[in-house]
N, C-alpha and C positions, 0 to 999 in steps of 0.2 A: 415214208418219205414226206408225204404231203402234210403230215402232222408237225414237221419241223418248221418253226416260224420263218427262218431265213429262206428255206427252200420254197415254202408256200408263197411268201411274198414275191419271190422271183418268178415262180410259176404263174401266179395270178397276173403279174405285170406283163409277162410275155404273152398272155392271152388277152391283154388289153384292159385289165380291170384296174383303173387308176382312181378309185373313189376318194383316195386321200390326197389328191393333187391340190396344191395350195394356190388357189386362184386369187387374183387381185391385180397387181401391176402386170404390164405386158411382159411376156417371156421371150427370151432368146434361147433357143434350144441348140445345144452342141452335142453331137454324137461322136464318141470315140470308143471303138470296139473293145479295146483291152489296154493293158498297161502302157505299151509303147505309144499308142495313139493319145492316151490321156496325158502322158508326159510331154508329148509334142504340142499338145493344145494348151498347156498351162499358161504360157506367156500371152497367148492370144486371148484366153478367157479373162485373164487379169486386165488386159487392155480393153476388152469389151466392157467389163465392169466399170472401168474408169470413164470410158466414153459414154456409156449409157447407165448412169447411176440410178435412174428411175425404172429400170427394167430388171426383172428377175433373170438369172441364168440357170437353166436346167440342163443337166448332163445325163445322157444315157450311155450305158455300156452294154456289152453282151456277157462278159465274164465276171465272176466274183472278184478276181484279182484286180480287174479294171475298176470295179466298184470300190475296193479297199484303197486303191491309189487315189481315187477322187476324195475319199475321206481324209487320207493322209495329207493331201495337198491343200484341201479347202476346208477341212473340218465341217462345221455345220453352216458355212456361209452359202453353200450352193446345194440345191435339191438334186438328188440322184434318183434315177429310175433305170430299170432294165428296158432295153428296146424291145418292143413287142415282136412276136413272130410276124412275118410278112403275110398276114391274112387280112382280108378286107375288114372284118369286124374288129380285130385287135388294133389295126392301124387307125381306123376311124375313132375308136374309143380313146386311144392315146392322144390324137390330135384334138379331139373334142374337149378333153379334160385339161391338157397342157395349154392349148390355144397359143402356140408360138407365133410371133410376128415374123420369124425366119428360122430356118433349120440349117445349121452349119455342120456339115458332115465331113469328118476327117478321113482322108486317104482313099480307101477303095470299098465303100459300102454302097452298092448299087442295088436297090430293092424296088422292084416294079410297083407293087401295091402302095408302098410308102410314098414313093415319088408321085404316083398318080393321084392319090387322095390329097396330098399336100398341094399339088397344083390345082386340083379341083376346088380347094378351099382358099386359094390365093395365098398360100404360104410359100415364099420363095425358098427353094432348095439350093444351097450354096456348097458345092463340093470343093473343099480346100485341102492344100498340101497333097493334092491328088496324085496317085501313082498307080501304075499297072505293071505287075511283075510279068515275067515271061510266061509263067504257067497260067496266071489269071487272064492274060491277053489271049492266049490260045483258047481258054475256056469260054470267054465272052465272045470270041469270034464264031464259036459254034452256035451261039444263039444271038447272032448279030442283029437280027431284026428286033428282037425284044430289048436288047441292050440299047439300040438306037432310039427306040420309042421311049425307053426309060430316061436316057440322057437328055432327050428333048424336053423333059419336064423340069430340068434344072434351069436356073437363071445365071449360074456361074460355075465354071470348072477352072479352078486355079491349080495348075499342075506344078509339081516340084522340080521338073526338068523338061528340057526340050523333047527328049525321047518319050517321056510320059505324055506330053502334050500331043505328039504325033500319033501315039497309040489311041488316045481318046478321040482324035479326029477320025482315025481309021474305024473306030467303033461307032461313029455316027454323031459325035458331038458337033454342034453347030459352031462354025469358026468364030463367029462374033461373040460367043460365050466363053471361049477359051483364053486364058491368060497364063503366062509362065512366070512364076515368082520364086524367090529363094525358099529353100526348104526350112520349114518352121523349126526343125530339130536343131538347127544351128543357133537358135536364140535361147540356148540353155541358160538358166539362171543359177549361178553358183553362190550359195549363201556366204555372206561376208566372213563369217568366222569358221567356215568349213575347214580350211587348211590348218588353222590353229587347232581346231578340235582333232584333226587327223594327226598332227604332230604330237599332241598330248597323248592320244590313244596309242600311237606307235611307241612312244617313249615309255609310258607308264604300264600299258597292258602287254605289249609285245616286246618290251625290254630293249627296244632299239634294234631288233633283229631284222634281217632282210626279208621282205614280204613280197609274194606275188599272189595274184587272184585269178581264179577260174570263175568267171561271172556269167550269169544267165545260162547255166549249163542244162543240157537235156540228157536223156537216157543214153548211156554209152560214153559220154564225154567225161564224167567224173573219174571213171576207171583210167582213162587216158591221162588225165591230169595227175592222178595219184601215182601212176607209173613213172611219169616224168619227174615228179617230186622225189621219188626214191633215188633217181639218178642225181638230182640236184643235191640231195642230202649227202651223197657220197663225196661231194666236193665241198659242201658247206653244211655242217651239222646244225647250224643255227637257223637255217632257212625255214620260213613259215609259208604254208599254202592256205589261203582263204578260199573256200568253196561256197558259191552263192547259187544254188539251184534256181532255175527260172520259176518253177511252180511250187507253191507251198505244200501241195499234197505229196511232193516227193521228198520233203525234208527227212522224214523217218527212214525212207529207203536209202537216201544218200548217207545218212549217219551209219546205217548198217553196212554200206559199201566200204566206208572208211575203216570200220572195225574189222571187217572181213579181210582187209588188206594190211592188218596189223599196225594201224596208225593210232597213236595217242591223239584223240580229238576232243576239242571243247566246242560246245554249242553256245551261241550268243544267248539263247533263251535260258540256259542253265545258270548264267551269271557267275560261273566259276572263274578262279584265277587261271591265267594262261601260264602254266609253269614251264620250266626249262625242258622237261621231257615231252611237252606237247609240240606236235609238228603240223597239225591241221586245225583250222578254225572253221566251223560250219556256221555260215551266216543264215540262220533260219528265221528271218524276219523280213518284213516288207518295208520299203521306204528308206532303208539305210545304205543302199548300194553306193550312192555318191560318196559318202563318208569313207567307205572301205576302199573304193577306187583311189581316193586321195591318200589312204594309208599305204597302198601298194606301190612298189617300185615298177611293177610290170603287170599288165592285164592281158589275159587271154579272154576274149569275148566269145561266148558259146553260141549254140544254135548254128554253128558254122562248120564243125567237123562232122555233123550229121545234116541231112538235107531238110533243115528247117527254114533257112534263108537268112540266118544271122540276126544279131540284135544291135542296138544303138552303139556305134563306135565313138560317137561324139561325147558321150558321158565321161569315159576316161580321158579323152582329149582335153576336156574342159578343166581338169585338175592336173594336167601335165604328167599323166601316167603313160608310159610307153605301151603301145598296143600291138597285139598279135591276134590274128583271126584265122579261121579255116577257109576253105575254098567256096563254101556254100553261103554266099552273101547276097543273093538276088533281091532281097528286100531293101538293100542299101547300096544298090549298084552305083549311083551317082556319088554318094559319099565315099565309097571305097575307091573309086577312080580318082577323086580329088586328093585323098590321103596318099594313095600310091604315088601319084605324080609329084607330090611334095616330099617324098621320102619320109613319110610319117607313119607307115604301116608295114608290118610283115604279114604275109599270107603264107600259111603252111598247109601242106596237103594231107599230112597224117601225123601219127604219134612221133615218128622218128624226126620229122622236121620241127615239130613243136619242141621236142627235147633239145634239138640243136640250137634253136633260137632262144629258148629260155636260158640255157647254159651260157650262150654267147652274150646275151644282154646283161647277165649278172657279172660276167667277166669283163665287160666293156661298158662301164657306167657312162663314159663320155659319149659313146655312140648312142646309148639309150637316151641320154639327155638331149642330144641333137634331134632325135626322132620325136620326142615328146614336145620339144619347142616347135618343131615343124607342124605337129598336129594342132597345137594351140593356135598357131598362126592361120591355118586353114579355117579353123572355127571362127576366128575373129574376122577374117576377110569375107566370110559368107553370111554374116549376120544381116538382119534387116527384113526377113520374111514376115515377121509379125506385123510391122507397120504397113508393109505392102498389102498383106492380106486384109488387115483391118480397113484400109482405105477402099478396097474392092467390095467387101461385104457391106460397108456402110452405105453404099449406093442402093442397097436393097432392104435396109432396115428403117422403118418409120419411127 
């Protein structure tokens, strides 16, 4: 394994070996653990680059998919590293080579050694879009003293909801450091030509057929979606299901599941024509999900019928696609509450309810359109977190 260059680079960086760091202009360091956090940080990073044109922006992630998202979003404009293990030597090596003027940490990354050594070298740690899930809160409460000591090393905790703010205070965050700002995830950027691309794709590739998507799915959810699709096909033989697994390492496995369930399936990577007998399209690529959300009439957002905590519901909302999710959405509690209260989201408990909602939404396009309009309105009404956050972190960047 250590002979594989990609793995070796990641392993060396996680141990704190950053000999290839590009020193020069001052660096603003942004840490986003994986795909969701990188996506949430995109608009903030762009705003930082505009406000601080003489600074480098360095991004760290933990997962390879997070790293790939950085490349997709920023190409070679921004240097990416893997965050080191929270060991004194590794952390000190990272900070010594990167030499950031500030560390902007996304969401819930509370690392004692990292925060301690950043504070010791006068690097302000700014925890933004901060949130604490039910499970994380219970876990941090068990080590409350260490958590409090770590949070005391921050200069700012900008939480994404009042509830999250209260939890940070309960964990020992100092009140004068806590601010509540709008969730950065509402500041999604939709490419100007995305809808036009989606219309062309739906017309030319999918032949104008009705489409729904099971997105960011996890183990167990693809089978449920395929079972529902069989019922849908009994009513509408033209219907198409797009399956977009959350993790690339599951692409082959999900393709096999489709075949085992006797579906004619085409993969995006195969570049084959989507012929009339095809009923399932496997989105086995990264970075294309927004386009296929826009293609779909209806979106089931995964990680929610299994206890993962859900994924970003605002992505389909931004392209006016009707949204269904499962009951396990603790990672997006505030977003779910806003969408529910606006009649912009269906939550289903199991396969039977998913089947009922999918069938009813295809049978009632007016109802589906009303819900998608409501979801887009929720998104528009809650924008602004990027500017609020940028203003707060600017107080700590020289």
